[in-house]
C-alpha positions as CSV (number, residue, x, y, z in Angstrom):
1,M,23.3,11.7,-24.6
2,T,22.1,13.8,-27.4
3,P,21.4,17.5,-26.8
4,A,17.6,16.7,-27.0
5,E,18.0,13.9,-24.4
6,T,20.0,16.2,-22.1
7,T,17.3,18.9,-22.6
8,Y,14.4,16.6,-21.7
9,S,16.3,15.2,-18.8
10,F,16.9,18.7,-17.4
11,L,13.4,20.0,-18.1
12,S,11.8,16.8,-16.5
13,A,13.7,17.4,-13.3
14,I,12.4,21.0,-13.2
15,C,8.8,20.1,-14.1
16,H,8.2,16.8,-12.5
17,D,6.2,18.3,-9.5
18,L,4.6,21.3,-11.1
19,D,1.6,22.5,-9.2
20,H,1.8,19.6,-6.7
21,P,-1.1,19.9,-4.3
22,G,0.6,18.0,-1.4
23,N,-1.5,14.9,-1.8
24,S,-0.7,11.4,-3.0
25,N,-2.4,9.7,-5.9
26,L,-4.2,7.5,-3.5
27,L,-5.8,10.4,-1.7
28,E,-6.7,12.0,-5.1
29,R,-8.5,8.8,-6.0
30,N,-10.1,8.2,-2.6
31,T,-11.5,11.7,-2.4
32,G,-12.6,11.8,-6.1
33,T,-10.7,15.0,-7.0
34,A,-11.0,16.6,-10.4
35,L,-7.5,15.3,-11.2
36,S,-8.4,11.7,-10.4
37,K,-11.5,12.0,-12.6
38,K,-9.4,13.5,-15.4
39,F,-6.5,11.0,-15.1
40,A,-7.5,7.6,-13.8
41,D,-3.9,6.4,-13.8
42,S,-1.2,8.5,-12.1
43,P,-3.3,11.6,-11.7
44,L,-0.6,13.8,-10.2
45,E,2.1,12.8,-12.6
46,N,-0.2,13.3,-15.5
47,H,-1.1,16.7,-14.2
48,H,2.6,17.7,-13.9
49,R,3.2,16.3,-17.4
50,E,0.2,18.1,-18.9
51,L,1.2,21.5,-17.3
52,A,4.6,21.2,-18.8
53,C,4.2,19.4,-22.1
54,A,0.7,19.8,-23.4
55,T,-0.1,22.3,-26.1
56,G,-0.2,25.6,-24.3
57,G,1.8,24.2,-21.4
58,I,4.7,26.1,-19.9
59,L,7.1,25.0,-22.6
60,D,4.8,26.6,-25.2
61,E,3.7,29.5,-23.0
62,F,7.3,30.7,-22.4
63,G,8.6,29.6,-25.8
64,I,11.3,27.4,-24.1
65,L,11.6,25.3,-27.2
66,S,10.6,27.9,-29.8
67,K,14.0,27.9,-31.5
68,V,14.1,24.1,-31.8
69,P,12.7,22.2,-34.9
70,V,9.2,20.8,-34.3
71,D,10.3,17.2,-34.6
72,T,12.9,17.8,-31.8
73,Q,10.3,19.6,-29.7
74,N,8.0,16.6,-30.0
75,F,10.9,14.2,-29.0
76,I,11.7,16.4,-26.0
77,K,8.1,16.6,-24.9
78,S,7.7,12.8,-25.4
79,G,10.8,12.1,-23.4
80,M,9.7,14.5,-20.6
81,S,6.3,12.8,-20.5
82,E,7.9,9.4,-20.1
83,V,10.3,10.6,-17.4
84,I,7.7,12.6,-15.4
85,L,5.2,9.7,-15.5
86,A,7.8,7.3,-14.2
87,T,8.1,9.3,-10.9
88,D,4.8,7.7,-9.8
89,M,5.8,5.5,-6.9
90,A,3.3,2.9,-8.0
91,K,5.5,2.4,-11.0
92,H,8.7,2.1,-8.9
93,A,9.1,-1.7,-9.0
94,V,8.5,-1.8,-12.8
95,K,11.0,0.9,-13.6
96,T,13.7,-0.3,-11.2
97,G,13.1,-3.9,-12.3
98,A,13.6,-3.0,-15.9
99,L,16.8,-1.3,-15.1
100,R,18.0,-4.3,-13.0
101,T,17.2,-6.6,-15.9
102,L,19.2,-4.5,-18.2
103,L,22.2,-4.3,-15.8
104,N,22.1,-8.1,-15.3
105,R,22.6,-8.6,-19.0
106,G,26.2,-7.4,-18.8
107,K,28.6,-5.0,-20.5
108,E,27.4,-5.7,-24.0
109,A,23.9,-4.7,-23.2
110,L,25.2,-1.5,-21.6
111,E,27.3,-0.7,-24.7
112,N,24.2,-1.2,-26.9
113,A,22.3,1.1,-24.5
114,K,24.4,4.0,-25.5
115,S,22.7,4.2,-28.9
116,D,19.2,3.2,-27.9
117,S,17.1,6.2,-26.9
118,S,14.5,4.0,-25.1
119,I,17.1,2.5,-22.8
120,K,18.6,5.9,-22.2
121,C,15.1,7.1,-21.2
122,L,14.9,4.2,-18.8
123,F,18.2,5.3,-17.2
124,L,16.9,8.9,-17.0
125,Q,13.6,7.7,-15.5
126,N,15.5,5.9,-12.7
127,L,17.9,8.8,-12.3
128,L,15.0,11.3,-11.6
129,K,13.4,8.7,-9.3
130,C,16.6,8.6,-7.3
131,A,16.9,12.3,-7.1
132,D,13.2,12.7,-6.2
133,I,13.5,10.5,-3.1
134,S,17.0,11.3,-2.1
135,N,16.4,14.0,0.5
136,Q,17.1,11.6,3.4
137,G,20.6,11.2,2.1
138,R,21.4,14.9,2.4
139,A,23.3,16.6,5.2
140,K,21.3,16.3,8.5
141,P,19.8,19.9,8.5
142,A,18.6,19.5,4.9
143,A,17.3,16.0,5.5
144,D,15.5,17.1,8.7
145,F,13.9,20.0,6.8
146,W,12.6,17.7,4.0
147,N,11.5,15.0,6.5
148,S,9.5,17.6,8.4
149,C,7.9,18.7,5.1
150,I,7.0,15.1,4.2
151,Y,5.6,14.3,7.7
152,T,3.5,17.5,7.6
153,E,2.1,16.5,4.1
154,F,1.4,12.9,5.2
155,Y,-0.4,14.0,8.5
156,A,-2.5,16.6,6.6
157,E,-3.3,13.9,4.0
158,G,-4.3,11.4,6.8
159,D,-6.5,14.0,8.4
160,R,-8.2,14.9,5.1
161,D,-8.7,11.2,4.2
162,R,-10.2,10.5,7.7
163,R,-12.7,13.4,7.3
164,C,-13.7,12.0,3.9
165,V,-14.2,8.5,5.3
166,Q,-16.2,9.9,8.2
167,A,-18.4,11.9,5.8
168,R,-19.0,8.8,3.7
169,C,-19.8,6.8,6.8
170,L,-22.2,9.4,8.0
171,G,-23.9,9.5,4.6
172,W,-24.3,5.7,4.7
173,L,-25.7,5.8,8.2
174,L,-28.2,8.5,7.3
175,W,-29.3,6.5,4.3
176,F,-29.6,3.4,6.3
177,V,-31.7,5.1,9.0
178,R,-34.0,6.5,6.4
179,C,-34.6,3.2,4.7
180,P,-38.0,1.6,5.5
């Protein structure tokens, strides 16, 4: 990998869950949050990407790439954007399928991949996806800790979603009762 690819790989891993609210994209859309209104597709991942890569984002705010030429900064931000957006589980089958297709082409395709930045990006997208969902593969105490965190998040999300559905149903019921 080039130094710029290594940089965007490392920075993507750090930034891929910036300011995560503990919700899924589905809950964001179902409850009509500001993020879902701003980003129709992959609201959370777009939020993480924007916080990191947009003009004025943390890369700019802290001058992380300030010593790097502008074209390289743009390449790094673009690579980060692609890798962060790929962490949306709704994109999982597409990203892993593309990697599977490449791997099924054999050694020659893999050799060509060494010089193709888009294929390297595909590898990096899948690498971060693996790391992002790998907590169950850790030692039992660490896996138990992360499982507890995930269950807490899912239950809280289910409770919130149920309250929103109940509120909508109550609204519909009140509307129906008032109709002539």
